[in-house]
N, C-alpha and C positions, 0 to 999 in steps of 0.2 A: 266658585269665589274668584273674583278679580282683584288685583291690586293695582294701585295707581301711584306713581310718585310724581309730586309737582314739585320742581325746582324753581322757587320764586326769588325775587331780589332780597326779600327779607327772610322768609321761611321756606323750609322744605318739608313737605308733608308726605307720608305713607298712608293711603287710604284703603280701606278695605270694602267690597261691596259685592251684594249678591243681586241676581235679576229674578224677580218674582212678578209673574203674569205680564211680562213685557216691560216692567218698570225697573229702574234701577233703585236699589235701596242700600243706604249707608249702613255700614255696620260698625266700623271703628275706625280710629285714625291716630297717627302719631306725628305730632310736630315738633321740629326743631328750628329755633331761632338762629339761622346762619350769618345773616346780614351781609350776604355776598356783594352788595351794592357799595358797602364800605370798603371793600378790597379792590376797588377800581382805581389805578393810577391816573396821572395827570395825561397819560397817552390813551387813555380809554382802554387799558388792558386789565384783565383780572390777574392779579399778583399771584405770585407762587403760593404765598400764604392762603390766598383765597381759593385757588385750586386745591390745596391740600385739606382746607375746611371742607369743602364739597365732597371730596373723595372719603373723607372720614365719615361724613354724615351717611353718604350712600352706602359705605361699608357696614355700618351699624344696621341700616335697612336691610341689606343683603342677609346679614345673620338671622334677622326677624324672618324673613321671607323663606330662608333655608330651614329654620325650625318649623314652621308651619306647612312646609313642603309646597309651598305655592307655585303653581304652574303658570297661570295666566298674569304676567306682569308687564305693565306699561309704564314708561317714564318719559316726561316731557319737561322742557325749559321754556320759559316765556322771555320777558325784558332781561331777566337776571343774565342770561347768556347771548340772547339776540342782539343786545345793544353794544356789546364790547367789541373791541378791534381784533382780538384773538380767539374769537368763538371757536374757530375751526380746531385750532391746536388743543384748546382747552377739552372740547367734546372728544378729540382723538384720545387724549391721555386719560380722561375719565372713562371711556369704554375700555381701554386696555386695562385698567387697573380694576375695574368693577366688573366687567362683563356685561354691563347694562347698555342697550341700544336706547339712546335718548332722541326722542322727536324734538327738534327746534321749531317751535310754532312760529309761523309768520304772524304779523300783526292781525292780519284779516282772520287767520285761523283762530287766534287767541279770542278775538271778538265774537265770531261766529259761535265757537264752542262754549264760550260763557254765556251767550244768550239762549242757546239751546238746553245748556243746563239749567240755567235760571228759571225758564218758563215749566220746569218740570215741578216746580214748587209754589210759584206764583201766576196765578192767572190775571194777566192784562192783555187787552186786546191792542192797546196802543200806548205809546210812551217812549221813554229812554232809558236803555239799559246802561248801567254804570258799574264799572269794576274798577276800584281803586287799590292797586297793588302797590309793591314797594317801590318799583322803578318805572312803572308807566300806568296810565288810566285808559281804560278801554271804554268806548261809547257805541252804542249801537241804537239807531232809530228804528223803530219797528211800528207797523201798523197791520192790522187784520192777521196778526201773527205771521207776519213776513218781514223780513230785513230789507229796510229801505235804504240804510246807509250805515255803514260801520267805519271806525278809525281808531287809532291808538296815539295817545299823546305821551310824549315822553317825560312825564313828571308824575311820581307816586309819592306816596306818604314818606318812604324812606329817603329816597334821593331829594326830596323837597327839605327834609330834616337836614340833610348833609349840606346842601346848598345855601340854605338861608337861616338856619338857626343856630345860635351862638350857645345856648345853655340847653338845659332840660326841655323847657316848654317855650314856644315862640312868644316874643314880646308882642304888643299890639302893633308895633311899628314893622316888626318881621311878618306879622299876619298880613299886613297890608300889602307888603312886597310879594309874598307868595299869591294872594287873591290877585294882584295887578298881573303878574307874570303869568299865571294860569289862564287868565281871561283873555290875555293877548294869544295864547295858543288856541283858545276856542274861536276867537275871531278869525283864524285861518281855515277853519271848517266851512265848507260851503253851506249856504242856507238850505234848510230843509223845510219847505213851506208846507208840505203835506202831512206833517206829524204835529200831534198835540202833545206837548211835553209837560203837560200838567203832573203827570204821574210818573216817578223814577222807580225802576226797579233796581235795586242796589245789592251787590254781592262784594265778597271780600272780607277779610278779617277787620279792617277798620270800620265799615258799615256795620257789620254784626256787633261790634263792640260798642258802637255808639248806640244801638238799640238795648243793649244791656244797661247802660249807662241811664238812658231814658227810662227803662222800666225801673231802675232803682230810684231814680227821683220821683216818679209818679206812683210806684209800688203796683204798678198794673201791668200785666202781660199784653204783649201786642206783637202784631206782624210788621209795624211800621210806625212813623210819626210823620207831623208836618214840619214844613221849613221853619216855621216860628219855633217848633220845639228844637230844631237843629241850631238855630241862632241863639237860643236861650242856653243850651249846653256851652256854646262857643264864647257866650258873654264873660264867663270867668271873673264876676264881680267878687265873689269869695273864692279866692285862689286856692286856699288850702281845701276846701270842700271839694273843689274842682279834681285836685290832685288826688285827694282820697277816695273820690268815685272811681277814678280810673284804677288806682292800686286795688280796690276792692272788687273790680270786674275783670279787668284785663291788664294787670301789672307789667306783662311782658311788652305791651305797646305802649307803655308810658310816654316815650319819645316820639312816636309815630301817629298817634290817634288824633292829635290836635292838627297837625299838618294834614293828615287825611281828610279831616272835617272841613278844614279851610278850602281845599280842593272841591269837597262836594257842595260847599255853600256857594262857590264861584260858579259851579255847573248849575246849581238851582237857581241862582240869581240870573246868570245870562239867559236862560231858558224860561225863565219866570214860572218854575215849576211849584207845585204847591204841596205834593206829599211824596213821601218815600216808603216803598213797600220793600221789605228786606227777604231776600231768598236764601234759602240754607244751601242751595245747590248753585254750581256755577261751572267754571271752566273745567273742572276735573271730570265732573259728570257728563257734560258735553263732549268731552275728548273721549271718554269711554264709551259713550253711545255710538260714537262713529266707529270706534275699534272693534265693538260688538257687531255693527252692522256689516263691517268689512269680513268678519270672520262667517257671517251668515251667507253672504253673498259666495 
């Protein structure tokens, strides 16, 4: 059995896997909403309170790992620690206090591992991979099962909420601001003429939560939805019904799911995408796959 700790900007997950016939199989996971991005000060440093929160969560995970006598443990951080000014000192203190070696993934590694994980559960030969995290959004353009181009944009569901939203749910004006700002980030990406982006392969908590909302609205199980479905969810004509649907599906994401869906809508609009397929696997599974290959070598 293998254990993976994923330190994100919004959540920290402890996931367990086994390998069966060469394939990674998810067993169970424990999620803690830490909201690390909300502890970043004006100088772009993770505050002492934020560091202590991180250590507290990881210490709890260590207790679980010790109880299970888990040997193979891998931990990594993404934009949560990559984008802060004091990442080196934070990693040093966390490692000293928890005895966990944490891999700080580069933007390219995060995007690549995410794609490699996603294709384990969604079969698309060509399209756009999208992972909306708390502090960043990863894009991978792929064709014939090969990565053509990848990048990381510094806006995710949680820091978009912190940056643009004044109350619990974005107003229509705030939605326009997020959409416009994220579109400006997309315009900085080089044009990828050889990839058809009709299909989006989506991963991450925000996108998975949106599928659950769509299933609740239609009362049908699915592995994805259309862009029109996405826009219908975002329409929010019946505000209380919208809030109720979130509370009955993913109450822990009440403040971030809307900002994440606005980002997804901006991507789909910019690339004229038609449909979103949701993958249950992502960066954790791709990262673990890479670790297992290293062991075998």
